[in-house]
C-alpha positions as CSV (number, residue, x, y, z in Angstrom):
1,M,164.9,-48.5,128.0
2,S,163.5,-48.3,124.2
3,S,162.3,-45.2,122.6
4,R,158.6,-44.5,121.6
5,P,158.4,-44.2,117.8
6,N,156.8,-40.4,117.1
7,T,153.7,-41.2,115.4
8,R,152.3,-37.7,114.8
9,S,152.1,-36.9,110.5
10,A,153.3,-34.0,108.6
11,P,150.7,-31.3,107.9
12,S,148.6,-32.6,104.4
13,P,149.6,-30.2,101.6
14,R,145.8,-29.2,101.7
15,R,145.4,-28.1,105.4
16,T,148.5,-26.0,104.7
17,E,146.5,-24.2,102.0
18,R,143.6,-24.0,103.9
19,G,145.2,-21.9,106.8
20,S,147.0,-19.6,104.2
21,A,144.1,-18.6,102.6
22,L,142.6,-18.1,105.6
23,V,145.0,-15.9,107.3
24,A,144.8,-14.0,103.8
25,I,141.3,-13.8,104.0
26,L,141.6,-12.2,107.4
27,L,144.1,-10.3,106.5
28,I,142.5,-8.7,103.3
29,A,139.2,-8.4,105.5
30,A,141.4,-6.7,108.3
31,I,143.0,-4.2,105.3
32,A,139.6,-3.4,104.0
33,A,138.1,-3.0,107.2
34,T,140.9,0.0,107.5
35,V,140.2,1.0,104.1
36,A,136.6,1.7,104.6
37,A,137.1,3.2,108.3
38,H,139.4,5.2,106.2
39,L,136.8,5.9,103.5
40,L,134.0,6.6,106.1
41,T,136.0,8.8,107.8
42,G,136.5,10.8,104.5
43,V,132.8,10.5,103.5
44,V,132.2,12.2,106.9
45,A,134.2,14.5,106.4
46,E,133.2,15.4,102.7
47,Q,129.8,15.7,104.3
48,R,130.8,17.7,106.9
49,Y,132.4,20.0,104.7
50,A,129.9,19.8,102.2
51,T,127.2,20.8,104.5
52,R,129.3,23.8,105.6
53,S,129.2,24.9,102.0
54,V,126.3,25.2,101.8
55,Y,125.5,26.7,105.1
56,Q,128.1,29.5,103.9
57,S,125.7,30.2,101.4
58,V,122.7,30.5,103.7
59,A,124.7,32.8,106.0
60,M,125.6,34.8,103.5
61,N,121.7,35.2,102.2
62,L,120.9,36.1,105.9
63,A,123.0,38.5,105.8
64,E,121.6,40.1,102.3
65,A,118.1,39.6,103.7
66,G,119.2,41.7,106.7
67,V,120.4,44.6,104.7
68,E,117.1,44.1,102.4
69,Q,115.3,44.7,106.2
70,A,117.3,47.8,106.8
71,M,117.0,49.2,103.7
72,W,113.2,49.0,103.9
73,A,112.8,49.9,107.1
74,V,115.1,53.5,106.0
75,N,112.6,53.8,102.7
76,N,109.5,53.6,104.7
77,G,110.5,55.4,107.7
78,W,110.2,52.4,110.2
79,V,113.6,52.4,112.2
80,D,111.7,52.8,115.2
81,A,111.1,50.8,118.6
82,T,107.8,49.6,117.1
83,R,109.9,47.4,114.2
84,G,112.3,46.1,116.7
85,W,115.2,48.8,116.1
86,A,116.7,50.2,119.3
87,D,118.9,53.1,119.9
88,A,122.9,51.7,120.1
89,T,124.1,52.4,123.9
90,D,127.8,53.6,122.6
91,G,126.1,57.2,122.4
92,S,127.1,57.1,118.3
93,G,123.5,57.6,117.4
94,A,123.4,54.4,115.4
95,K,120.3,51.6,115.3
96,V,120.4,48.5,116.2
97,R,118.1,45.2,115.6
98,S,118.2,41.3,115.9
99,T,116.3,38.5,114.8
100,T,117.4,35.4,116.6
101,S,114.2,33.1,116.9
102,G,112.1,31.7,114.1
103,L,115.0,31.4,111.7
104,A,114.7,27.6,111.5
105,L,116.9,25.4,108.9
106,T,116.9,22.0,107.9
107,Q,120.0,21.0,110.4
108,G,120.2,24.1,112.1
109,S,119.2,27.8,113.0
110,G,119.8,31.2,112.1
111,E,120.2,34.5,113.4
112,I,120.5,38.4,112.1
113,F,122.4,41.2,113.6
114,L,121.9,44.7,112.2
115,R,123.4,47.8,113.0
116,L,122.3,51.3,110.9
117,D,124.6,54.1,111.3
118,N,124.2,57.7,110.6
119,P,120.0,56.8,110.3
120,A,119.1,60.1,109.8
121,S,121.6,61.6,107.3
122,N,121.7,61.2,103.1
123,T,124.6,58.4,104.0
124,P,123.1,55.9,106.2
125,I,125.3,52.8,106.7
126,V,124.1,49.3,107.0
127,T,126.0,46.4,108.6
128,A,124.5,43.2,108.7
129,L,125.6,39.6,110.0
130,G,124.3,36.7,108.9
131,I,125.2,33.3,111.6
132,V,124.3,30.0,110.9
133,R,124.3,27.6,114.3
134,L,125.0,23.9,113.5
135,P,124.5,20.8,116.1
136,G,128.0,19.9,116.8
137,Q,130.0,22.3,114.0
138,G,131.7,25.6,114.7
139,T,129.2,28.6,114.1
140,I,129.1,30.3,110.3
141,V,129.5,34.0,110.5
142,K,128.9,36.3,107.0
143,Q,129.0,40.4,107.6
144,L,128.2,42.5,104.7
145,R,128.5,46.6,104.9
146,V,126.3,48.5,102.7
147,R,126.8,52.5,102.4
148,L,123.2,54.3,100.7
149,E,122.7,56.8,99.3
150,R,119.7,58.9,98.0
151,R,118.2,57.0,94.4
152,S,117.5,59.6,92.1
153,M,113.9,60.4,91.1
154,W,114.4,61.2,87.3
155,A,116.9,59.2,85.9
156,N,114.6,58.1,83.1
157,A,112.7,59.8,80.7
158,I,109.1,58.3,81.0
159,V,108.3,55.6,83.9
160,A,105.0,54.0,83.8
161,K,103.5,51.2,86.4
162,G,101.6,50.0,82.9
163,H,101.4,50.8,79.4
164,V,103.2,53.3,77.3
165,T,102.0,53.8,74.2
166,F,103.3,55.5,71.0
167,N,100.6,56.4,68.5
168,G,100.9,58.6,65.5
169,N,103.6,58.8,63.0
170,R,106.1,61.7,64.0
171,T,106.7,60.8,67.8
172,T,110.1,61.3,68.7
173,I,112.0,60.8,71.9
174,D,115.7,61.9,73.1
175,A,117.4,64.1,75.7
176,Y,119.3,67.1,76.0
177,D,121.4,68.9,78.5
178,S,119.7,72.2,80.0
179,S,123.1,73.1,81.4
180,V,124.3,73.7,77.8
181,G,120.9,75.2,76.5
182,P,117.8,74.3,75.2
183,W,117.0,71.0,73.0
184,H,118.8,71.8,69.4
185,S,118.4,69.0,66.7
186,T,121.9,69.2,65.9
187,S,124.2,71.0,68.9
188,N,121.9,69.4,71.9
189,R,120.2,66.4,71.3
190,L,121.7,63.1,73.2
191,D,120.5,59.2,73.1
192,K,120.5,59.3,77.0
193,A,116.4,59.2,77.1
194,T,115.6,55.9,78.7
195,V,111.3,54.8,78.5
196,A,110.4,52.1,81.0
197,T,107.5,50.1,82.5
198,N,107.3,47.6,85.2
199,L,105.1,45.8,82.9
200,A,106.5,42.1,82.1
201,T,104.2,41.4,79.5
202,N,105.1,42.1,75.7
203,G,103.9,45.0,74.4
204,G,104.1,46.5,77.8
205,I,106.1,49.5,75.9
206,A,104.4,49.9,72.1
207,V,107.1,51.6,70.4
208,N,105.0,51.8,67.4
209,N,106.1,53.6,64.6
210,A,108.1,56.2,67.0
211,D,111.4,57.1,66.8
212,V,113.3,56.5,70.3
213,F,116.9,58.0,70.6
214,G,117.8,56.0,73.2
215,S,116.6,52.7,75.5
216,I,113.7,50.8,76.3
217,A,113.6,49.1,80.0
218,T,110.4,46.6,80.4
219,G,109.9,44.5,83.7
220,G,110.8,41.5,81.2
221,G,108.9,41.9,78.0
222,E,109.4,43.1,74.8
223,P,108.9,46.0,73.3
224,L,106.1,45.9,70.1
225,V,107.9,48.4,67.2
226,G,106.6,49.5,64.4
227,P,107.9,48.9,60.7
228,N,108.6,52.6,60.6
229,G,109.9,53.0,64.6
230,S,113.0,52.8,65.6
231,I,115.2,51.9,69.3
232,L,118.4,53.4,68.1
233,G,121.3,54.9,69.6
234,A,124.1,57.4,68.5
235,T,126.7,55.0,68.5
236,S,124.4,52.0,67.0
237,P,125.3,50.5,63.6
238,S,123.5,50.6,60.5
239,G,120.9,47.8,59.3
240,L,120.0,46.5,62.3
241,T,116.6,44.5,62.2
242,N,114.0,46.3,62.7
243,N,115.9,49.6,63.2
244,I,116.2,47.9,67.0
245,D,119.9,48.3,68.4
246,P,119.5,45.1,71.2
247,S,121.8,46.8,73.3
248,N,119.2,49.7,73.9
249,V,116.7,47.3,75.1
250,R,116.8,46.2,78.8
251,R,114.4,43.6,80.8
252,D,115.2,43.6,84.0
253,F,113.2,46.9,84.8
254,A,111.6,47.5,88.3
255,Y,110.6,50.7,90.2
256,N,109.2,51.4,93.4
257,I,106.2,54.4,92.5
258,P,104.8,55.7,96.0
259,D,102.1,57.8,96.2
260,A,102.1,61.9,96.0
261,V,101.7,63.6,99.4
262,A,100.7,67.1,99.1
263,P,101.9,69.8,100.8
264,T,100.0,71.3,104.0
265,P,98.4,74.9,103.0
266,L,99.8,77.8,104.8
267,S,99.5,81.2,102.6
268,G,95.6,80.9,102.3
269,N,92.8,79.7,100.3
270,L,91.9,80.7,96.9
271,N,88.7,78.8,96.4
272,A,88.4,78.3,92.4
273,I,90.3,80.4,90.5
274,T,88.4,81.1,87.1
275,T,90.4,84.1,86.3
276,S,93.9,85.4,85.4
277,L,96.1,85.6,88.9
278,T,99.4,86.2,89.9
279,L,100.9,84.0,92.9
280,P,102.4,84.8,95.5
281,R,100.0,87.8,96.7
282,T,101.1,90.8,97.9
283,G,101.3,90.4,101.6
284,D,101.1,86.4,101.5
285,T,103.8,84.7,104.0
286,P,105.7,82.1,103.0
287,G,106.3,78.6,105.1
288,P,109.3,77.8,107.0
289,N,110.9,76.3,103.6
290,G,110.8,79.7,102.3
291,R,107.5,78.7,99.5
292,Y,104.0,80.1,99.5
293,V,101.3,77.6,99.6
294,Y,97.9,77.9,98.8
295,R,94.6,75.3,98.6
296,A,92.2,76.1,95.4
297,T,88.8,74.2,94.9
298,E,89.7,74.1,91.2
299,I,91.4,75.6,88.2
300,D,88.7,76.4,85.2
301,F,89.5,79.1,82.9
302,N,89.9,80.0,79.4
303,N,92.4,82.7,77.4
304,Q,93.2,83.4,81.0
305,T,96.5,83.2,82.7
306,L,98.3,81.8,86.3
307,T,101.5,83.8,87.1
308,I,103.8,82.3,88.8
309,N,106.3,85.1,90.4
310,G,107.8,83.3,93.5
311,P,108.5,79.7,95.0
312,V,104.6,78.5,95.0
313,D,102.6,75.3,95.9
314,L,99.2,75.0,95.0
315,V,97.0,72.2,95.8
316,V,94.0,71.8,94.1
317,S,91.3,69.2,95.5
318,G,89.2,69.5,92.5
319,D,89.9,69.6,88.6
320,V,92.2,71.6,86.9
321,E,91.2,72.8,83.2
322,I,92.8,75.9,81.3
323,G,91.8,76.6,77.4
324,G,91.3,78.7,74.8
325,G,94.1,80.0,72.6
326,S,96.1,81.9,75.3
327,G,95.4,80.2,78.3
328,A,98.5,79.1,80.2
329,I,100.4,78.5,83.4
330,V,103.3,80.6,83.1
331,V,106.1,80.5,85.5
332,N,108.3,83.8,85.0
333,S,112.2,83.7,84.4
334,G,114.4,84.7,86.8
335,S,116.1,82.8,90.1
336,S,113.1,82.4,92.3
337,P,109.7,81.8,90.6
338,Q,108.8,77.7,91.0
339,L,105.5,75.8,90.6
340,G,104.6,73.0,92.5
341,L,100.7,71.9,91.1
342,Y,99.3,69.2,93.7
343,V,96.2,67.6,91.9
344,A,93.7,65.3,93.3
345,G,91.4,65.3,90.1
346,D,91.7,65.7,86.4
347,I,93.6,67.7,84.4
348,S,93.5,69.3,81.0
349,I,95.9,72.0,79.6
350,S,95.4,73.1,75.8
351,G,95.8,76.6,74.5
352,S,99.2,77.7,75.1
353,G,99.8,75.0,77.5
354,A,102.3,75.3,80.5
355,V,104.8,78.0,79.9
356,N,108.2,77.8,81.9
357,Q,110.3,80.5,81.2
358,T,113.1,79.5,83.5
359,N,113.9,76.8,80.9
360,S,114.5,74.4,84.0
361,P,112.2,71.5,84.1
362,P,112.4,71.3,88.2
363,N,111.2,74.6,88.2
364,M,107.5,73.2,87.0
365,S,105.8,70.3,88.6
366,I,103.0,68.7,88.5
367,Y,101.9,66.2,91.2
368,G,98.8,63.6,90.7
369,T,98.0,63.1,94.4
370,R,95.0,60.5,94.1
371,S,96.1,57.5,96.3
372,L,96.1,53.9,95.3
373,S,93.7,53.4,97.8
374,Q,91.2,55.9,96.5
375,V,91.4,54.7,93.4
376,A,89.4,51.6,94.0
377,T,86.4,53.9,94.5
378,L,87.5,57.1,92.1
379,G,89.1,55.1,89.5
380,R,92.6,56.9,87.8
381,Q,93.1,60.6,87.2
382,Q,93.2,61.6,83.7
383,F,95.5,64.3,82.8
384,D,95.9,65.4,79.3
385,L,98.0,67.9,77.3
386,S,96.2,68.6,73.8
387,G,96.7,71.1,71.0
388,N,99.8,72.6,70.2
389,A,99.9,72.7,74.1
390,S,103.6,72.7,75.0
391,Y,105.1,71.6,78.4
392,S,108.3,71.8,80.3
393,G,109.0,70.5,83.6
394,L,108.0,67.2,85.6
395,V,105.0,65.1,85.8
396,Y,104.7,62.6,88.8
397,A,101.8,61.1,89.0
398,P,101.6,57.5,90.0
399,N,97.9,56.6,89.8
400,A,96.8,58.7,86.5
401,D,97.1,57.9,82.9
402,I,98.7,60.3,80.7
403,A,97.7,61.6,77.4
404,L,99.7,63.8,75.0
405,R,98.4,64.8,72.2
406,G,100.0,66.4,69.4
407,G,97.9,69.1,66.9
408,G,98.9,71.2,64.5
409,S,102.8,71.1,63.6
410,T,103.4,69.1,67.1
411,G,103.2,69.0,70.7
412,R,106.2,69.5,72.9
413,F,107.2,67.9,76.3
414,D,110.8,69.0,77.6
415,G,111.1,66.9,80.8
416,A,110.7,63.9,82.5
417,I,107.0,61.9,83.4
418,I,106.3,58.8,86.2
419,A,102.9,57.6,85.9
420,Y,100.4,54.8,85.8
421,S,100.7,55.0,81.8
422,V,101.3,57.2,79.2
423,T,100.3,57.5,75.6
424,F,101.5,59.8,72.8
425,N,98.7,60.6,70.2
426,G,99.5,62.7,66.7
427,N,102.5,64.6,66.5
428,Y,104.6,65.1,69.5
429,D,108.4,65.6,70.9
430,F,109.7,64.6,73.9
431,H,112.9,65.4,75.0
432,Y,114.4,64.4,78.5
433,D,116.6,66.9,80.3
434,V,119.7,64.5,81.9
435,R,120.3,67.0,84.8
436,L,117.3,66.0,86.2
437,A,118.7,62.7,86.8
438,G,120.4,64.4,89.8
439,I,117.7,65.3,91.8
440,Q,117.8,63.0,94.5
441,S,114.6,61.6,96.2
442,E,113.7,63.4,99.6
443,R,112.8,59.5,100.7
444,Y,114.5,56.8,99.0
445,F,117.9,55.2,99.0
446,K,119.7,52.7,96.8
447,P,123.2,50.9,97.9
448,S,126.2,52.9,96.5
449,S,128.7,50.1,97.8
450,W,128.5,46.6,99.2
451,I,131.6,44.7,100.7
452,E,131.9,41.6,102.8
453,L,134.0,41.9,106.0
454,T,135.9,38.5,106.1
455,A,139.2,39.7,108.2
456,G,139.4,38.9,112.0
457,A,137.4,41.3,114.2
458,G,139.9,43.7,115.9
459,T,142.7,43.1,113.9
460,G,142.5,46.7,112.2
461,A,142.6,45.4,108.7
462,P,140.3,47.2,105.9
463,L,137.9,44.0,106.1
464,A,138.0,43.8,109.5
465,R,134.6,42.3,111.0
466,D,132.7,45.2,112.9
467,N,132.6,44.0,116.4
468,R,130.4,47.0,117.7
469,Q,127.4,46.3,119.1
470,P,125.2,44.1,118.4
471,F,127.8,42.3,116.6
472,A,130.5,41.7,119.7
473,S,129.0,38.7,121.2
474,Q,128.6,36.9,118.1
475,L,132.0,37.0,116.6
């Protein structure tokens, strides 16, 4: 039996090379696919991390918005059911509020939960939880705790909604400490007076040729300073350009100035006051707070004296005009004499002015009670201190234009002013009492501490998240 010869030929070198190349291509493609898949997974993960990073900030913004919402409610007396607040069910007296709808985000939704502890105290505590819910991802939460304290009403020497203008060639603004004694040019003169405006335009404060021994604060504009004017402090270096110390000028000032509200008269009606009068009168009864509250239609006299011997609130529905060489309002010395003068009309005080024998500015306060809504029809109130009139006290008139007109040697004001606008004319000395900064607002609060709670709820850690109502089901 003969064998058949093998006729299959060996693969050509070219075919072998093509096969090897194909295998290599497939191998490279497989590797590329693996790498691409890995990279795609990484990109997706990076995108996910980036998204969560962005929404971490969003959650914090929601918590901060909650804090602002709670402060707005506290400052306006809106912590009640009509504004969405409810009593906490834990018997603590706290108030709670939630916003769980209407906060649509690009890739999810947001929620805000609030708790207000000690709501009726001088130190309420706001706890705010901001939540971001993303589809297919874990919930993002941020929680803040903010302690509030009452705001200082008189932390600045002069505050205006509008312009503050210093005219004349000898006007000075500085500060002193009434606990040390009266202002003195060498022994009791401080650089702690701040003149401020909410205006953001340049020239909102026109220092002109006045000397400010303290600071200027605006809502964003530059003060206007003349060739003989200055804004300097006790440690300002010499040779400054235009006598302006840049460290004594700030441009981020903002101040909420609500309308003044007069107390309800309880002790009697005085009609028009046109002759000398002493208050309180014998036989009159003080109100529950110990103060005597009177109503008058106007005060209008020359060379007469309104004398205050006790804690008196005088509510005037019309104008106040005091003139003549000896015309004056006098708050006698002692521990009890105090005057709160609430005026709906205009004020003009000349003559001997307003004499505060207690040497404590809070013992003589003038309030302009025309509301912002009334300005639309009545115009702003006009307050005028002229001639050699001096005033030691406080003026709170958010819708009044106040003019301080020095004459003779000089006019003088010891205390602080809050108004719509303030204008100095002629020679005038203004001395801010630093002790006024300690007078707290009866209504408004500011943050005193602000922390983020980051530790696990219930861990007992110093920064453990609050899991009380309404947060328990959210953490």
